[in-house]
C-alpha positions in Angstrom: 27.0 50.4 -9.4 26.1 52.5 -6.3 24.0 55.6 -6.6 24.4 58.6 -4.3 23.4 57.9 -0.7 24.6 54.3 -0.9 21.6 53.0 -2.8 22.0 50.1 -5.1 21.2 50.8 -8.8 17.9 49.3 -10.0 19.6 47.1 -12.6 21.8 45.5 -9.9 18.8 45.0 -7.5 16.9 43.3 -10.3 19.8 40.9 -11.0 19.9 40.0 -7.3 16.3 38.8 -7.2 15.5 35.2 -8.2 13.8 34.8 -11.6 10.4 33.2 -12.1 12.0 29.8 -12.8 14.0 29.9 -9.5 11.0 31.0 -7.5 8.9 28.2 -9.0 11.5 25.6 -8.1 11.6 26.9 -4.6 7.8 26.7 -4.3 7.8 23.2 -5.7 10.5 22.2 -3.2 8.7 23.5 -0.2 5.5 21.9 -1.3 7.2 18.5 -1.7 8.9 18.8 1.7 5.5 19.5 3.3 3.8 16.7 1.4 6.5 14.1 2.4 6.5 15.3 6.1 2.8 15.2 6.2 2.6 11.7 4.7 4.9 10.4 7.5 2.9 12.2 10.1 -0.4 10.9 9.0 0.9 7.4 8.7 2.2 7.5 12.3 -0.7 9.4 13.9 -3.7 9.2 11.6 -5.7 12.3 10.5 -7.0 13.2 13.9 -3.7 12.8 15.7 -1.5 14.5 13.1 -0.1 17.9 14.1 0.5 20.7 11.6 3.2 22.0 13.9 5.1 18.7 13.7 4.6 18.6 9.9 6.0 22.1 9.5 8.9 21.3 11.9 9.8 18.1 10.0 9.7 20.0 6.7 11.8 22.9 8.2 9.2 25.4 7.1 6.8 27.9 8.6 3.4 26.5 9.5 1.8 29.2 7.3 3.3 27.4 4.3 0.9 24.5 4.8 -2.0 26.8 4.4 -0.3 28.6 1.4 0.2 25.4 -0.5 -2.8 23.2 0.6 -5.3 25.5 2.3 -6.0 23.3 5.2 -4.9 20.1 7.0 -7.9 18.2 5.5 -7.0 19.2 2.0 -3.3 18.2 2.6 -4.5 14.8 3.8 -6.9 14.4 0.8 -4.0 15.2 -1.6 -1.9 12.5 0.0 -4.8 10.0 -0.4 -5.4 11.0 -4.0 -1.8 10.6 -4.8 -1.7 7.1 -3.4 -4.7 5.8 -5.3 -4.1 7.7 -8.5 -0.6 6.1 -8.7 -2.1 2.7 -8.3 -4.8 3.4 -10.8 -2.3 4.7 -13.4 -0.1 1.6 -13.1 -3.1 -0.7 -13.4 -4.4 1.2 -16.4 -1.1 0.3 -18.1 -1.8 -3.3 -17.4 -5.3 -3.0 -18.6 -4.3 -1.6 -22.0 -1.5 -4.1 -22.5 -1.9 -7.2 -24.7 -1.1 -9.6 -21.8 -3.1 -12.7 -21.1 -5.6 -12.6 -18.2 -3.2 -14.7 -16.1 -0.3 -12.3 -16.8 -2.6 -9.3 -16.0 -3.3 -10.8 -12.6 0.4 -11.2 -11.9 1.0 -7.6 -13.1 -1.9 -6.3 -11.0 -0.3 -7.8 -7.8 3.1 -6.3 -8.8 1.5 -2.9 -9.4 0.1 -2.7 -5.9 3.4 -3.9 -4.4 5.4 -1.3 -6.3 3.3 1.6 -5.2 3.0 0.4 -1.6 6.8 0.0 -1.4 7.4 3.4 -3.1 5.1 5.1 -0.6 5.9 3.7 2.9 3.0 5.8 4.2 0.5 4.0 1.9 -0.2 0.8 3.9 -0.6 2.4 7.4 -2.7 5.3 6.1 -5.0 2.9 4.1 -5.4 0.7 7.2 -6.4 3.7 9.2 -8.9 4.8 6.5 -10.4 1.3 6.6 -10.8 1.5 10.3 -12.4 5.0 9.9 -14.8 3.8 7.2 -13.0 5.8 4.6 -14.6 9.1 5.8 -11.7 11.2 4.3 -12.0 9.7 0.8 -13.5 12.4 -1.5 -15.4 11.6 -4.7 -12.3 11.8 -7.0 -10.4 9.3 -4.8 -13.4 7.0 -4.6 -13.5 7.0 -8.4 -9.8 6.0 -8.5 -10.4 3.1 -6.1 -13.5 2.0 -8.1 -11.6 2.1 -11.3 -8.9 -0.2 -9.9 -11.5 -2.8 -8.8 -13.4 -2.5 -12.2 -10.2 -3.2 -14.1 -9.4 -6.2 -11.9 -13.0 -7.4 -12.6 -12.3 -7.1 -16.3 -9.2 -9.3 -15.9 -11.2 -11.9 -14.1 -14.0 -11.8 -16.7 -11.6 -12.1 -19.6 -10.1 -15.2 -17.9 -13.5 -16.7 -17.4 -14.4 -16.1 -21.1 -11.2 -17.7 -22.2 -11.8 -20.8 -20.0 -8.7 -20.1 -17.9 -10.6 -19.0 -14.7 -13.6 -20.0 -12.8 -16.1 -17.3 -11.9 -15.0 -15.6 -8.7 -16.3 -12.4 -7.1 -13.7 -9.7 -8.1 -14.1 -8.0 -4.7 -12.9 -11.2 -3.0 -10.0 -11.4 -5.4 -9.1 -7.7 -4.7 -9.2 -8.3 -0.9 -7.1 -11.4 -1.3 -4.4 -9.4 -3.1 -4.4 -6.0 -1.4 -4.9 -7.2 2.2 -1.8 -9.4 2.4 0.4 -7.0 0.5 -0.5 -4.0 2.8 -0.1 -6.2 5.9 3.4 -7.3 4.7 4.6 -3.7 4.2 2.8 -2.2 7.2 4.1 -5.0 9.6 7.8 -4.6 8.8 8.7 -2.8 12.1 6.7 -5.3 14.1 8.3 -8.3 12.3 11.7 -6.8 13.0 10.8 -6.6 16.7 9.6 -10.2 16.6 12.9 -11.3 15.1 14.8 -9.5 17.8 12.6 -11.2 20.4 13.7 -14.6 19.1 11.1 -15.6 16.5 13.2 -16.9 13.6 12.4 -15.8 10.1 9.9 -13.1 11.2 11.9 -10.4 9.3 13.3 -12.5 6.5 10.5 -12.5 4.0 11.4 -10.4 1.0 9.0 -8.5 -1.2 9.6 -10.8 -4.2 8.7 -13.9 -2.2 5.5 -12.4 -0.9 4.5 -11.0 -4.4 5.1 -14.4 -6.0 3.2 -16.2 -3.3 0.2 -13.9 -3.7 0.3 -14.2 -7.5 0.3 -18.0 -7.3 -2.4 -18.3 -4.6 -4.6 -15.8 -6.5 -4.2 -17.7 -9.8 -4.9 -21.0 -8.0 -8.2 -19.6 -6.7 -9.1 -18.2 -10.1 -8.3 -21.5 -11.7 -10.5 -23.4 -9.2 -7.6 -25.2 -7.6 -8.7 -25.9 -4.0 -5.3 -27.0 -2.7 -2.6 -24.6 -3.5 -0.1 -27.3 -2.7 3.5 -26.4 -3.4 2.6 -22.9 -4.5 2.3 -21.9 -0.8 5.2 -20.1 0.7 6.2 -22.0 3.9 7.9 -20.6 7.0 11.0 -22.7 6.5 11.3 -21.8 2.8 11.4 -18.1 3.8 14.6 -19.0 5.8 16.2 -20.7 2.8 15.2 -24.3 3.7 14.3 -25.9 0.3 13.4 -29.3 1.7 9.8 -30.5 1.0 7.5 -29.5 3.8 5.2 -32.0 5.4 1.5 -31.2 4.9 -0.3 -30.9 8.2 -4.1 -31.3 7.7 -6.7 -29.6 9.9 -8.9 -32.1 11.8 -12.3 -32.7 10.4 -15.2 -31.1 12.2 -16.7 -34.4 13.2 -13.4 -35.6 14.6 -13.1 -32.4 16.6 -16.6 -32.8 17.9 -15.9 -36.4 19.1 -12.7 -35.2 20.9 -14.7 -32.5 22.7 -17.4 -35.0 23.7 -14.9 -37.5 25.0 -13.2 -34.7 27.0 -16.5 -33.7 28.5 -17.2 -37.3 29.5 -13.8 -37.5 31.3 -14.6 -34.3 33.2 -18.0 -35.6 34.3 -16.4 -38.8 35.7 
């Protein structure tokens, strides 16, 4: 209903305004768009090289919305870091509270890291950048999440040692042997695709399930004290579908290598 002078009645104006639920959904949507755009930007350029202008443009929002939702570029970055590690910690806690055996918990730990790294393509490159920067952007809450993951893994290892299934191994080395290869696999996908286009066969053919199973087997071999992983190792030809047994090529012994070097030096002198 129109009032005199062309004004809209208060009741109609009230109906045209979005309600609290609609406004909340819009705020959540804009925050999510900024978060996702920022995650891609930080993964590509690091914290120092990231641009709030590019983040806002990618999210199709005004730059002021970054400060409205997150307060600063630094807080936005910390929220992304915290989300990454909290997701991993939450998944590992589910493993920790399960009734699985120590061996199965190790397998599930590897799978948990892989699931979260794959769900967040920004995770591997951002984590590598943080390692290179000595983790200077990790706040206390995020550090606690990282520490919790390592402590739970240490618990899996200790339980396996008590049961007689594992040999004593430093949990930090076990953690590095799991996380490093997984992050490298996910972060290197564009490079491996370029290598494949350049004529290196198989560079882009490894699948997540192959890599996860390989890391699970190698990790368990180490924990069980098996020095030679043998057939558990994923070979280059197997990744391309070749199931023929691979010929083991041993590294030369140090003494043999030294003798070869000395013979070469003798030939050069003559």
